C-alpha positions in Angstrom: -8.2 -21.1 8.4 -9.7 -18.5 6.1 -11.4 -21.1 3.8 -12.9 -23.1 6.6 -14.2 -20.0 8.4 -15.7 -18.8 5.1 -17.5 -22.0 4.1 -18.6 -22.8 7.7 -20.0 -19.3 8.4 -21.6 -19.1 4.9 -23.6 -22.3 5.6 -24.5 -21.3 9.1 -25.8 -17.9 7.9 -27.8 -19.6 5.1 -29.5 -21.8 7.8 -30.6 -18.8 9.9 -27.4 -17.8 11.7 -25.5 -19.0 14.8 -28.5 -18.2 17.0 -30.6 -20.8 15.2 -28.4 -23.8 15.1 -27.2 -26.0 18.0 -23.6 -26.8 18.9 -24.1 -30.3 17.6 -25.2 -29.0 14.2 -22.3 -26.5 14.1 -19.8 -29.3 15.0 -21.1 -31.4 12.1 -21.0 -28.5 9.6 -17.4 -27.5 10.6 -16.1 -31.1 10.4 -17.8 -31.5 7.0 -16.0 -28.4 5.6 -12.7 -29.5 7.1 -13.1 -32.9 5.5 -14.1 -31.3 2.1 -11.0 -29.1 2.2 -8.8 -32.0 2.9 -10.2 -33.9 -0.1 -10.6 -31.1 -2.6 -7.7 -28.8 -1.8 -5.2 -31.1 -0.3 -6.2 -34.2 -2.4 -6.0 -36.2 0.8 -3.1 -36.4 3.3 -2.7 -40.2 3.5 0.5 -40.1 1.6 1.9 -37.0 3.2 4.9 -37.2 5.6 4.1 -38.0 9.2 5.0 -34.5 10.5 2.9 -32.8 7.9 -0.1 -35.0 8.9 0.4 -34.1 12.5 0.6 -30.4 11.9 -2.4 -30.5 9.5 -4.5 -32.3 12.1 -3.4 -29.9 14.8 -4.4 -27.0 12.6 -7.8 -28.6 12.0 -8.3 -29.0 15.8 -7.4 -25.4 16.3 -9.9 -24.3 13.7 -12.6 -26.5 15.2 -11.9 -25.2 18.8 -11.9 -21.6 17.6 -15.2 -21.9 15.8 -16.9 -23.8 18.6 -15.5 -22.0 21.6 -15.0 -18.4 20.3 -16.6 -17.5 17.0 -20.0 -19.1 17.7 -20.4 -17.6 21.1 -19.5 -14.2 19.7 -21.8 -14.4 16.7 -24.6 -15.4 19.0 -24.3 -12.1 20.8 -24.3 -10.0 17.6 -27.0 -8.9 15.1 -24.5 -8.3 12.3 -24.6 -10.9 9.5 -21.5 -11.9 7.5 -22.2 -11.0 3.9 -18.8 -11.1 2.3 -15.6 -13.2 2.5 -12.2 -12.7 0.9 -13.6 -9.6 -0.8 -11.3 -8.2 -3.5 -10.7 -4.5 -3.8 -9.7 -3.9 -7.4 -8.0 -6.4 -9.7 -9.6 -9.4 -11.5 -13.0 -10.5 -10.2 -13.1 -7.4 -7.9 -16.0 -7.1 -5.4 -15.1 -3.5 -4.7 -13.5 -0.9 -6.9 -9.8 -0.2 -6.5 -8.8 2.7 -4.3 -7.5 5.3 -6.8 -5.5 8.3 -5.9 -4.9 10.9 -8.6 -1.7 13.1 -8.1 -1.8 15.0 -11.4 0.6 13.3 -13.7 0.7 10.2 -11.6 -2.1 7.9 -10.4 -1.9 5.4 -7.6 -4.1 2.3 -7.6 -4.4 0.3 -4.4 -5.8 -3.2 -4.2 -6.3 -5.8 -1.5 -8.5 -8.5 0.0 -10.9 -7.9 2.9 -11.2 -11.1 5.0 -14.8 -10.5 6.0 -17.6 -7.9 5.8 -20.5 -8.0 8.3 -23.7 -6.0 7.7 -26.7 -5.0 9.8 -29.8 -2.8 9.4 -30.5 -0.6 12.4 -33.5 1.8 12.6 -33.8 1.8 8.8 -30.1 2.5 8.2 -27.6 -0.1 6.8 -24.2 -0.4 8.4 -21.2 -2.5 7.7 -18.0 -3.6 9.5 -14.8 -5.0 8.0 -12.7 -7.6 9.8 -9.1 -8.6 9.3 -8.3 -12.1 10.6 -5.2 -12.5 12.8 -4.2 -16.1 13.2 -0.9 -15.0 14.9 -0.5 -12.6 17.7 -3.4 -10.4 18.8 -3.2 -6.9 17.3 -4.7 -3.5 17.9 -4.7 -0.4 15.8 -1.7 1.8 16.6 -2.4 5.5 16.1 1.2 6.5 15.7 1.7 4.0 12.9 -1.4 5.2 11.1 -0.2 8.8 11.5 3.0 7.9 9.8 1.3 5.9 7.0 2.2 2.5 8.4 -0.1 -0.5 9.1 -3.2 1.2 7.6 -4.7 -2.1 6.3 -8.1 -2.1 8.1 -8.6 1.6 7.5 -8.0 1.1 3.7 -10.3 -1.9 3.7 -13.0 0.3 5.2 -12.3 2.9 2.6 -12.8 0.2 -0.2 -16.2 -0.8 1.2 -17.2 2.9 1.6 -16.4 3.5 -2.1 -18.6 0.5 -3.1 -21.4 1.8 -1.0 -21.2 5.3 -2.5 -21.3 3.8 -6.0 -24.6 1.9 -5.6 -23.4 -1.0 -3.5 -23.5 -4.7 -4.3 -24.4 -8.1 -2.7 -21.9 -7.4 0.1 -22.8 -3.8 1.1 -26.0 -2.1 0.0 -25.9 1.3 -1.6 -25.8 4.1 1.1 -24.4 1.8 3.8 -22.6 3.5 6.6 -19.2 2.4 8.0 -19.6 1.0 11.6 -16.0 0.2 12.1 -12.9 -1.9 11.2 -11.6 -4.6 13.5 -8.6 -7.0 13.9 -10.3 -10.3 14.6 -8.4 -13.1 16.3 -8.7 -16.3 14.2 -7.4 -18.8 16.7 -8.2 -20.4 20.0 -5.4 -18.9 22.1 -3.2 -20.8 24.5 -2.3 -19.0 27.6 1.4 -19.3 28.5 2.7 -18.6 32.0 5.8 -19.3 34.1 3.7 -20.5 37.0 0.5 -22.5 37.3 -2.6 -20.4 36.9 -6.1 -21.0 38.2 -8.8 -21.7 35.7 -10.3 -18.3 36.5 -7.0 -16.5 35.7 -6.5 -18.5 32.5 -10.0 -17.5 31.3 -9.3 -13.8 32.1 -6.1 -13.9 30.0 -7.8 -15.8 27.2 -10.6 -13.3 27.1 -8.0 -10.5 26.7 -6.4 -12.4 23.8 -9.8 -12.9 22.1 -10.8 -9.3 22.1 -11.5 -7.6 18.8 -9.5 -4.4 18.5 -9.9 -1.5 16.0 -12.2 1.4 15.6 -16.0 1.3 16.1 -18.7 3.8 15.5 -19.7 5.3 18.9 -23.4 4.8 18.5 -25.2 3.0 21.3 -27.4 1.0 19.0 -24.6 0.1 16.6 -22.4 -1.1 19.6 -25.3 -3.1 21.0 -25.9 -4.7 17.6 -22.2 -5.5 17.3 -22.2 -7.3 20.6 -25.0 -7.4 23.1 -23.9 -6.2 26.5 -24.5 -8.3 29.7 -26.5 -7.2 32.7 -23.7 -5.1 33.9 -23.3 -3.3 30.6 -20.0 -5.1 29.8 -18.9 -6.8 26.6 -16.6 -9.7 26.3 -15.3 -9.4 22.7 -15.0 -5.6 22.3 -12.7 -3.1 23.9 -15.7 -0.8 24.8 -16.5 0.5 28.3 -19.6 2.3 29.3 -19.5 4.3 32.5 -22.4 5.0 34.9 -23.0 8.4 33.3 -23.5 6.7 29.9 -20.2 7.9 28.4 -18.3 5.4 26.2 -14.6 4.8 26.0 -12.3 2.3 24.3 -12.0 1.6 20.6 -14.8 4.0 19.6 -15.0 7.2 17.5 -17.7 9.4 16.1 -19.0 9.3 12.5 -17.2 12.6 11.9 -13.9 11.1 13.1 -14.4 8.1 10.8 -14.9 10.5 7.9 -11.8 12.5 8.9 -9.8 9.2 9.1 -10.9 8.4 5.6 -9.8 11.8 4.3 -6.5 11.5 6.2 -5.8 8.1 4.6 -6.3 9.5 1.1 -3.8 12.2 1.9 -1.3 9.6 3.1 -1.8 7.5 0.0 -1.3 10.6 -2.2 2.0 11.4 -0.3 3.3 7.9 -0.9 2.4 8.0 -4.7 4.0 11.5 -5.0 7.2 10.4 -3.3 7.5 7.4 -5.6 6.8 9.5 -8.7 9.4 12.1 -7.8 12.1 9.5 -7.0 12.1 10.2 -3.2 13.5 6.9 -2.2 16.2 7.7 0.3 16.4 5.4 3.3 14.3 6.8 6.1 13.5 3.9 8.4 11.1 4.2 11.3 11.7 2.6 14.7 9.2 2.0 17.5 11.8 0.2 19.7 14.1 -2.8 19.4 11.4 -5.2 18.5 9.5 -2.9 16.1 11.5 -1.3 13.4 11.5 -1.1 9.6 14.7 -3.0 9.2 13.7 -6.1 11.3 12.1 -8.1 8.5 13.5 -6.2 5.5 14.5 -8.6 2.8 17.3 -6.3 1.6 19.0 -5.7 5.0 21.8 -8.0 4.0 22.7 -5.5 1.2 22.0 -2.4 3.2 24.7 0.2 3.7 23.0 1.8 6.7 26.1 1.7 8.9 28.6 3.3 6.4 26.0 5.7 4.9 25.1 7.1 8.3 21.3 6.3 7.9 19.6 6.6 11.2 16.2 5.5 12.5 13.4 8.0 12.9 12.1 7.1 16.4 8.4 7.5 16.6 6.7 7.9 20.0 3.4 6.5 21.0 0.4 8.8 20.3 -2.6 9.0 22.6 -6.0 8.6 21.1 -7.0 12.2 21.8 -3.8 13.6 20.3 -4.3 11.4 17.2 -7.8 12.7 16.4 -6.8 16.3 17.1 -3.7 16.1 14.9 -5.3 14.4 11.9 -8.2 16.8 12.1 -5.8 19.7 11.9 -3.9 18.1 9.0 -7.1 17.4 7.0 -8.3 20.9 7.6 -5.0 22.3 6.5 -5.0 20.4 3.2 -8.5 21.4 2.1 
C-alpha cells in the first residue's frame, strides 16, 4: 500500500498534480506501478499458492479503488503538494535529524519514519503537514493518551519535520517552514458493514465518516482552505473542521501557540521516559482505557506476567476534553520552564 501510494503520487505530482490529469491517466499510472511492484518486488506471483494470489489481487484492487475513489478526489480539493514519502527521522539515510533529548548523564535518541509530508506556500509563507497512513481501522488523536505519553506518533513526526525546518530545511521541507498539522490518513477504500440493508445515501454517509482525516490542524482560514477547499456551504468532506455562521472554527484545529506548546510538552514527556529508563524505574504500571484498550491486551510478555499474584493494578485513565487538554498541558509546560 505504502509503496504504490508513493510511486503513484510521485509520478502524478511530477506531471502537474491530480488537478491536471484525467481519471484515465491516473488509472493507467496506478496500474503501471502495481504491475511494476509485482514484477520487481514480488518477482511475479505466477508460482505462488492460489490463496496468496487471491489475497494479493484483492489488495491490488483495494489500492486501486482507494486511489481512484478517495485519494484523487481529496488531492483535487487541496493546494498542498506531496514532497516527501517514507521520510526517515534519524538513522541511516535520514531525511530529518533524530529527535534528541538530553537528560544530563543520559541522552535519548528517537527515530521513526513519516509516511508522507505535504507542503504549500501561502501568502509568502511555507507550511507543511505530516500524514500517517492507516490501512486498518480509522483513527483520531486521543488527548488523554498524549497527556500520558502514549500514541504520540504523529506529534513526534511533526517535531521531526520542525527540527529539519529550523536547521535549514531540505528537499522535503524548506528552511523556516511552519507546521500546519499532523493527520491520521485512511489508506484504504472502506467497506461499510451493517446488520440491515442500508440505502446508497446512508452507505455514502458512513463511508465519508470513515474516510475523514483526523488529527490536529492549524486554525488559520487560509491554511484550512489550502488543505481542503470548502464547498458552497462552507463544509469539507475529508477534514473534521466545522465553520459556524459567525466564522468561528471547531473540530480538529488549534492555534500556532498551541502547536508550539504541544511540541514543548512532547519534549518533556520524552525526557520523562528517558529519565525513568535511566534510573531503573521499570515497575509494572499499566494503563487501561477500558476492556478493549489496555496496555496488557497485546503485550508479548503477558504469558509470563505475575500481575495477579503481585497485585499490580491498572491505572484507569478517563477521557480528556479538548479544552481541558490544552489548559492542562499549557500549565505543565509553564511549570517546567
